[in-house]
C-alpha positions as CSV (number, residue, x, y, z in Angstrom):
1,M,45.0,-57.7,109.8
2,Y,41.7,-59.3,108.9
3,G,41.3,-62.9,108.0
4,R,38.9,-62.1,105.2
5,S,38.4,-58.9,103.3
6,S,35.1,-57.9,101.8
7,H,36.5,-57.8,98.3
8,D,37.8,-61.4,98.3
9,A,36.1,-63.7,95.9
10,I,33.9,-65.4,98.4
11,S,31.2,-67.1,96.3
12,D,29.6,-67.0,92.9
13,P,26.8,-64.3,93.4
14,E,24.3,-66.6,91.7
15,Q,25.0,-69.3,94.2
16,I,24.3,-66.7,97.0
17,M,20.9,-66.1,95.4
18,K,20.2,-69.9,95.5
19,K,21.4,-70.1,99.1
20,F,19.0,-67.5,100.5
21,L,16.1,-67.4,98.1
22,D,13.3,-69.8,97.2
23,K,12.1,-69.4,93.6
24,I,8.4,-68.5,93.2
25,D,6.6,-69.9,90.2
26,S,3.5,-67.7,90.6
27,P,4.6,-64.3,91.7
28,P,2.2,-62.1,93.8
29,D,0.7,-59.1,92.0
30,E,2.8,-56.5,93.8
31,D,5.8,-54.3,93.1
32,C,9.4,-55.2,93.5
33,I,10.7,-52.5,95.8
34,I,14.1,-52.6,94.2
35,C,13.1,-51.7,90.6
36,M,9.5,-50.7,91.2
37,E,8.2,-52.9,88.4
38,K,5.5,-55.5,89.0
39,L,6.8,-58.9,90.1
40,T,4.6,-60.4,87.4
41,A,6.6,-58.4,84.8
42,A,10.4,-58.6,84.1
43,S,13.0,-57.0,86.3
44,G,13.9,-53.4,85.5
45,Y,17.5,-54.4,85.7
46,G,17.3,-56.8,82.8
47,D,19.2,-54.5,80.5
48,V,22.1,-53.7,82.9
49,T,22.7,-57.0,84.8
50,Q,23.7,-60.0,82.9
51,S,23.3,-63.6,84.3
52,K,23.6,-67.0,82.7
53,T,21.2,-68.6,85.2
54,V,19.0,-65.8,86.5
55,Q,16.4,-64.6,84.0
56,P,14.7,-61.1,84.2
57,E,11.3,-62.6,84.9
58,M,12.5,-64.9,87.8
59,V,11.1,-64.0,91.2
60,G,12.3,-65.4,94.6
61,K,11.4,-64.9,98.2
62,L,13.9,-64.7,101.0
63,K,13.8,-67.8,103.2
64,K,13.6,-66.3,106.6
65,C,11.4,-63.2,106.2
66,G,9.5,-64.2,103.0
67,H,9.8,-60.9,101.2
68,A,9.7,-61.3,97.4
69,F,11.8,-59.6,94.7
70,H,13.0,-60.1,91.2
71,M,16.0,-62.4,91.6
72,L,17.9,-60.3,89.0
73,C,17.2,-57.2,91.1
74,L,18.7,-58.8,94.2
75,L,21.7,-60.0,92.1
76,A,22.3,-56.4,91.0
77,M,22.0,-55.2,94.6
78,Y,24.5,-57.8,95.8
79,N,26.9,-57.0,93.0
80,N,26.8,-53.3,93.9
81,G,27.6,-54.0,97.6
82,N,30.5,-55.6,99.5
83,K,30.0,-59.0,97.8
84,D,30.9,-60.6,101.2
85,G,28.6,-63.6,100.9
86,S,25.7,-61.9,102.8
87,L,22.4,-60.4,101.8
88,Q,20.2,-57.8,103.5
89,C,16.5,-57.7,102.8
90,P,15.7,-54.3,101.3
91,S,12.3,-54.4,102.9
92,C,12.8,-55.5,106.6
93,K,16.6,-55.4,106.8
94,A,16.9,-59.0,107.9
95,I,20.5,-60.2,107.3
96,Y,21.3,-63.5,105.6
97,G,24.8,-64.8,106.2
98,E,27.5,-62.8,108.0
99,K,27.5,-59.1,107.1
100,T,31.0,-57.5,106.9
101,G,31.9,-53.9,106.4
102,T,34.7,-51.8,104.9
103,Q,36.6,-50.6,108.0
104,P,40.3,-50.1,107.4
105,S,42.7,-52.1,109.4
106,G,43.7,-50.9,112.9
107,K,43.6,-51.8,116.6
108,M,41.0,-52.1,119.3
109,D,42.4,-52.0,122.8
110,V,40.4,-52.4,126.0
111,Y,41.2,-51.2,129.5
112,T,39.3,-51.0,132.8
113,L,39.2,-47.9,135.0
114,P,38.3,-47.8,138.8
115,H,36.2,-44.6,138.3
116,S,32.4,-44.9,137.7
117,L,30.5,-43.2,134.9
118,P,27.6,-40.7,135.7
119,G,24.5,-42.8,136.1
120,H,26.4,-46.0,136.9
121,P,27.8,-45.4,140.5
122,D,28.0,-49.1,141.3
123,C,30.7,-50.2,138.9
124,G,33.9,-49.1,137.2
125,T,34.4,-48.2,133.6
126,I,35.4,-50.0,130.4
127,H,37.7,-47.8,128.3
128,I,38.0,-48.8,124.6
129,M,40.7,-47.2,122.4
130,Y,40.4,-47.5,118.6
131,T,43.5,-46.8,116.5
132,I,43.4,-46.4,112.7
133,V,46.0,-44.6,110.7
134,P,45.7,-43.0,107.2
135,G,46.1,-45.3,104.3
136,I,45.1,-46.1,100.7
137,Q,41.5,-47.1,99.9
138,G,40.9,-50.6,98.7
139,P,38.5,-51.9,96.0
140,E,35.6,-51.9,98.6
141,H,36.0,-48.2,99.3
142,P,34.4,-45.2,97.5
143,N,37.6,-44.2,95.7
144,P,40.0,-47.2,95.3
145,G,43.6,-46.2,95.1
146,K,43.0,-42.8,96.6
147,P,44.3,-41.9,100.1
148,Y,42.0,-41.8,103.1
149,T,42.5,-39.7,106.2
150,A,41.9,-40.8,109.8
151,R,41.1,-37.8,112.0
152,G,40.8,-37.8,115.8
153,F,42.6,-41.2,116.4
154,P,43.1,-42.8,118.8
155,R,39.4,-42.5,119.7
156,H,38.5,-43.2,123.3
157,C,35.1,-44.6,124.2
158,F,33.5,-45.7,127.5
159,L,31.0,-48.3,128.8
160,P,29.9,-49.1,132.4
161,D,31.8,-52.2,133.6
162,N,28.6,-54.1,134.5
163,S,27.0,-57.2,133.0
164,K,25.2,-55.3,130.2
165,G,28.3,-53.1,129.5
166,R,30.5,-56.2,129.2
167,K,27.9,-57.8,126.8
168,V,28.1,-54.7,124.6
169,L,31.9,-54.9,124.7
170,E,31.8,-58.5,123.5
171,L,29.5,-57.6,120.7
172,L,31.7,-54.6,119.7
173,H,34.6,-57.0,119.5
174,V,32.6,-59.0,117.0
175,A,31.6,-55.9,115.1
176,W,35.3,-54.8,115.0
177,K,36.4,-58.2,113.6
178,R,33.7,-57.9,110.9
179,R,34.9,-54.4,110.0
180,L,31.6,-52.7,111.0
181,V,32.6,-50.1,113.6
182,F,34.1,-47.6,111.1
183,T,33.9,-47.0,107.3
184,V,35.5,-44.7,104.8
185,G,33.1,-41.9,103.7
186,V,32.1,-38.3,104.3
187,S,32.4,-36.7,107.7
188,S,29.0,-35.5,109.0
189,T,30.7,-32.9,111.2
190,T,33.3,-31.4,108.8
191,G,32.0,-32.5,105.3
192,E,35.5,-34.0,104.6
193,T,35.4,-36.8,102.0
194,D,37.6,-40.0,101.9
195,T,38.0,-40.1,105.7
196,V,37.4,-42.7,108.4
197,V,33.9,-42.2,110.0
198,W,31.7,-44.0,112.5
199,N,29.4,-46.6,110.9
200,E,26.0,-46.4,112.6
201,I,27.0,-48.0,115.9
202,H,27.0,-45.1,118.4
203,H,29.8,-44.8,121.0
204,K,30.1,-42.7,124.1
205,T,33.3,-40.6,123.8
206,E,32.9,-38.4,126.9
207,M,33.5,-39.9,130.3
208,G,32.6,-37.2,132.9
209,S,29.5,-35.5,131.6
210,N,26.9,-35.6,128.8
211,K,27.3,-32.0,127.5
212,S,27.9,-33.1,124.0
213,G,25.3,-35.8,123.9
214,H,28.1,-38.4,123.6
215,G,28.5,-39.1,127.3
216,F,26.7,-40.2,130.5
217,P,24.2,-40.3,132.1
218,D,22.1,-41.8,129.3
219,P,19.8,-44.5,130.7
220,N,18.8,-45.8,127.2
221,Y,22.3,-46.0,125.7
222,L,23.1,-49.7,126.3
223,N,19.7,-50.8,124.9
224,N,20.1,-48.5,121.9
225,V,23.6,-49.7,121.0
226,L,22.4,-53.3,121.3
227,A,19.7,-52.5,118.8
228,E,22.3,-50.8,116.5
229,L,24.6,-53.8,116.7
230,A,21.6,-56.2,115.9
231,A,20.8,-54.1,112.8
232,Q,24.4,-54.9,111.6
233,G,23.7,-58.6,112.3
234,V,25.7,-58.7,115.6
235,T,23.7,-60.3,118.3
236,E,24.2,-62.6,121.3
237,D,23.9,-65.6,118.8
238,C,27.4,-64.5,117.5
239,L,29.0,-65.0,120.9
240,G,28.8,-68.8,121.0
241,H,28.3,-69.1,124.8
């Protein structure tokens, strides 16, 4: 089970705006990329998003990256997402707070194998086994209350058992705890809806060859997956070493 689910009442959304945004009194003469209205004009979401403290003409810039938006537009975007206490800049994808996903509950087991992977002859292999069973969608999923399927589980994935492979494994543990490895959606291979699918963090599911493109050798894989993890807000900073 997870210590916190994405649909728990974490924080008042308007407090999230205040935490990650600085209000701008003189907005730049540019478009808000969320509603496509000028920042000097009112938010295009003024008629659909109600707020006691955030007015349609208020503009704020995100504190780390400095990108500016109507505050009401960001509030609407936040309310339409996981509402997990985190924000992602629509412009540069910088993450504020701890991003969590909608992965159903399950198990992540890790084993080591003495055999080496093609392209990594000097080390053994890390074997990850993910287990998720069918269940009922929660409020954070596309169709709450409707069943979801879980095809092809347990899923077996492989990493080289070297320093970079072990680092990727540690980060995958973080991604798993934050519910980012899988999600409920539409299968890109079968078109099935309401099923458990991978969530933009690529895994190698073939051990002995790379005929499918999901195996080894692949000299760029570890760097690529580190970049995909970072795009989900999972970096070495999360490991607390």
